[in-house]
N, C-alpha and C positions, 0 to 999 in steps of 0.2 A: 367502435366496439361491438355494435350489434351484428355486423358482418362476421366478425371473429367468432362470436358466440353461436350464430346461426351455422357457421362452418363446422364448429365443434359438434353440434347436434347432428348435422348431416353426416359427418364422418362416423360418429357413433352409430347412427342408424345403418350406414353402409357396412361397417365392421360387423355388427351383429348379424346382418343378412348374409354376408360372405361366410361368416363362421357357421351359420346354420346350413348353408348350401354346400360348402366345400371343406369345412373343418377349420378348427382353430389355427392350424399350422399352415394353411394355404397362404401363398404369397400375397394375394390381395388383402386378406384379413390382416396380416402382419403389417402391410404397408399402411392400411387405413388406421389401425390403432396407433401406429407410430406417429403418423401425421396428427391424429387427435391429441396425443400426449404433448407433442411439440407446441401445438396451438394453445393447449391448456397452460403449459408452463409459461408461454409468452404472456398470456392473459394475467396469470398470477403475478408475474414480475412487473408488468407494465401498468397494472391498476390495483396496487395493494390496498388502497383505501376503499375500493368497491367490491372486494372479494374476501370471503371467509372460507377457509378450508376446514371442513368438519369431518372427522373420522366417522364412518358409518358402522354402528355396532351390528347391523343386520347383514353387512357385507364385509367381514373382517379383511383387513389389509387394504381397504380402499377408503377414500375420502370424497365427499361431495364438495364441489366448488359452488358456493352460494353467492349470488350477486345481490348487492344492496346499494341502491335500489335495483329492482329488476331492470333488465335491459330489453326494451321492447316487450315481446311476449315471454321472455325467458327469465325465470327466477334462479336458474342454476346453469352451470356449464358442464354438466355430466359428472361422472365419477372418474377418479384417477387412482392408480395403485399408489399406496404410500411410498413404496420404494422408488418411484419415479420422481418424487419431490426432492428438491435440494434441501440440505440440512437447515438452511436459514429460513425456510417457510414455516410459519407458525401454524400448527395443526391443533385444532380444538378437539378435545376428547370429552365425551359426555357418557354417563352411564346408560346402559341399554340392555 
């Protein structure tokens, strides 16, 4: 599980860098964010008892994937757009 979470963070970092250098619609950025989302969905589906999906009021339309307990040095598995999540995923909403 730690390798999957580390890969998610690596893809997230690479996606942000590619976006900054070449724009949001560059092929590399799109490929990296797609891979990140696929790994996040795999994580949510394969470890439901270890994961909480929490809507982020500071980033509308996204949710943070929180890990309980943390996995290695990671307490989360980055943010994912809400519209990427299947309808059967329980998303927690809190005021903010």
